[in-house]
C-alpha positions in Angstrom: 80.1 0.6 121.3 77.6 -0.7 123.7 77.9 2.1 125.7 77.3 4.4 123.0 74.4 2.4 122.1 72.9 2.4 125.6 73.4 6.0 125.8 71.3 6.2 122.1 68.5 4.2 124.1 68.5 6.2 126.8 68.1 9.3 125.2 64.9 8.0 122.8 63.6 6.9 126.1 63.9 10.3 127.4 62.4 12.0 124.5 59.6 9.6 124.5 58.3 10.8 127.7 56.8 8.5 130.3 55.8 4.8 129.1 51.8 4.1 128.8 50.8 1.2 130.9 48.8 0.2 128.3 51.7 0.3 125.6 53.1 -3.4 124.6 56.6 -3.3 124.8 56.5 -4.5 120.9 55.2 -1.1 119.9 56.8 2.0 119.7 53.7 4.2 120.7 50.0 3.9 121.0 49.3 4.9 118.0 51.3 2.1 116.1 49.6 -0.4 118.5 46.0 0.7 117.5 46.9 0.7 113.8 47.8 -3.1 114.5 44.5 -4.0 116.7 42.4 -2.3 114.0 44.1 -4.4 111.0 43.9 -7.5 113.3 39.8 -6.9 114.0 39.5 -6.2 110.1 41.4 -9.5 109.2 39.0 -11.0 111.6 36.0 -9.7 110.0 37.0 -10.4 106.5 37.3 -14.1 107.3 33.9 -14.0 109.3 32.2 -12.4 106.4 33.5 -16.0 104.4 32.4 -18.0 106.9 28.9 -16.3 106.9 29.0 -16.3 103.1 28.9 -20.1 102.6 25.9 -20.2 104.2 24.5 -17.0 102.2 25.4 -18.8 99.0 23.6 -22.2 100.0 20.7 -20.1 100.8 20.9 -18.2 97.5 21.0 -21.4 95.7 18.0 -23.4 97.4 15.7 -20.6 97.3 16.1 -20.1 93.7 15.3 -23.8 93.3 12.3 -24.3 95.9 11.1 -20.6 95.9 7.4 -21.4 96.5 8.6 -23.8 99.4 11.0 -21.5 100.7 8.1 -19.0 100.6 5.7 -21.0 101.9 8.1 -22.1 105.3 8.8 -18.3 105.8 5.2 -17.5 106.5 5.3 -19.6 109.5 8.0 -17.2 110.8 6.7 -14.2 112.9 7.8 -10.8 110.8 6.7 -8.8 113.6 9.0 -10.5 116.0 12.1 -10.3 113.5 11.0 -6.8 112.8 11.1 -6.0 116.6 14.6 -7.6 117.0 15.7 -5.8 113.9 14.7 -2.5 115.7 16.4 -3.9 118.6 19.9 -4.5 117.3 19.8 -1.1 115.5 19.3 0.3 119.0 22.4 -1.5 120.1 24.3 -0.2 117.5 23.5 3.4 118.4 24.4 3.0 122.0 27.7 1.1 120.8 28.4 3.7 118.9 27.8 6.1 122.1 30.1 3.9 123.9 32.8 4.5 121.5 32.3 8.5 121.4 32.1 8.6 125.1 35.3 6.7 125.2 37.2 9.1 122.9 36.1 11.9 125.2 37.3 10.3 128.3 34.0 10.1 130.0 34.0 6.9 132.2 30.7 6.8 133.1 29.4 7.2 130.2 31.4 4.5 128.5 29.9 2.1 131.1 26.4 3.2 130.9 25.8 3.0 126.9 27.6 -0.6 127.3 25.3 -1.8 129.5 22.2 -0.6 127.6 24.2 -2.5 124.6 24.0 -5.6 126.7 20.5 -5.1 127.8 19.6 -4.6 124.2 22.0 -7.7 122.9 19.9 -9.6 125.8 16.5 -8.9 124.7 17.7 -9.9 120.8 18.4 -13.1 122.5 15.3 -13.7 124.7 13.0 -13.0 121.5 15.2 -15.6 119.8 14.2 -18.3 122.5 10.7 -17.5 122.0 10.6 -18.0 118.4 12.9 -21.0 118.9 10.9 -22.7 121.2 7.7 -22.2 118.8 9.5 -24.2 116.2 10.2 -26.9 118.8 6.3 -26.7 119.8 5.2 -26.8 116.2 7.5 -29.5 115.2 9.5 -27.2 112.7 12.8 -28.4 114.0 14.9 -30.5 111.0 15.3 -34.2 111.8 13.0 -37.3 112.4 10.3 -35.1 114.4 9.8 -32.7 111.7 6.1 -32.3 110.5 4.8 -30.6 107.4 1.5 -30.5 105.6 1.3 -30.3 101.7 3.9 -30.8 99.0 6.6 -28.7 100.1 8.0 -30.5 103.0 11.3 -31.2 101.7 12.0 -27.7 100.6 10.5 -26.3 104.3 12.8 -28.6 106.2 15.9 -27.4 103.8 14.5 -23.4 104.9 14.2 -24.5 108.5 18.0 -26.5 108.3 19.2 -22.9 106.9 16.9 -20.5 109.1 18.4 -22.2 112.1 22.1 -22.6 110.9 22.3 -19.2 110.0 20.2 -17.4 113.1 22.2 -20.1 115.4 25.6 -19.0 114.4 24.6 -15.4 114.5 23.1 -15.6 117.9 26.3 -17.6 119.0 28.3 -14.5 117.6 26.2 -12.4 120.3 26.2 -14.8 123.3 30.4 -14.9 122.6 29.9 -10.5 122.2 27.8 -9.8 125.5 30.4 -11.2 128.4 33.1 -9.2 126.2 31.1 -6.2 126.4 30.6 -6.6 130.1 34.5 -7.3 130.1 35.0 -3.8 128.6 32.4 -2.0 131.0 34.2 -3.3 134.1 37.5 -2.2 132.7 36.1 1.1 132.0 34.6 1.6 135.4 38.5 0.9 136.9 39.5 3.8 134.4 41.2 1.7 132.1 40.4 3.7 129.1 41.4 7.6 128.2 41.2 9.8 125.2 44.6 8.6 124.5 43.9 4.7 124.5 40.5 3.3 124.0 41.2 0.9 121.2 39.6 -2.2 123.2 36.5 -0.4 122.7 36.6 0.6 119.4 37.5 -3.0 118.2 34.5 -4.5 120.3 32.3 -1.9 118.6 33.6 -2.8 115.0 32.4 -6.4 116.4 29.4 -5.5 117.2 28.3 -3.6 114.2 29.3 -6.6 112.1 26.9 -8.9 114.0 24.2 -6.2 113.4 24.8 -5.7 110.1 24.8 -9.8 109.3 21.0 -9.7 110.8 20.1 -6.7 108.8 20.5 -9.0 106.1 19.0 -12.1 107.7 15.7 -10.4 108.5 14.5 -10.0 105.0 16.0 -13.0 103.8 14.3 -15.2 105.9 11.3 -13.6 107.4 10.2 -11.7 104.2 10.0 -13.9 101.2 7.0 -14.0 98.7 4.9 -10.8 100.0 2.3 -10.6 102.6 2.2 -13.1 105.5 
């Protein structure tokens, strides 16, 4: 019986062809492995939606309660810097999509190029955010004992900036985590790790990056464009 099983396994291995170095032992083929990775990434992104969703719900409740205060506080944010960062992130989504396309075509140099461009655009976004944060510290708009606000809307303004720092800070943290992952993927691509048959890591990090970009697309109008012209 054991000899028959062994013979059957040898026949299966012969028909399966050479084992791809990226194929994990618990998957029968690369397609099944990619499906599992994709499902896992979507499950992860679903819980990220719930994570950000709590903050968006809190923002919605307080904005309805204190719209005038939120609008006044929003006018102390630079919509031009926020708009520039929006354009930067949209550009990074484009370069990320081009990296995935290059990986599907097996163009190693283009994968590396577009991933590096994505990293650079992400760095520009974080640099602009640092400038914005520094301005809020300099003007005493950081919630806490040092918060300073003239006028009757001091309490709503402090709530606004609490949510501003929580939401944009969490978003920035996701980018800080994503950039080293992009760098690792670019390094592996340079070493010839990916091919048209196997490039799911590039696709998975692409899904993550697009999710981070989409979150900002919602954050920008909600935080920067309240109550009309600044």
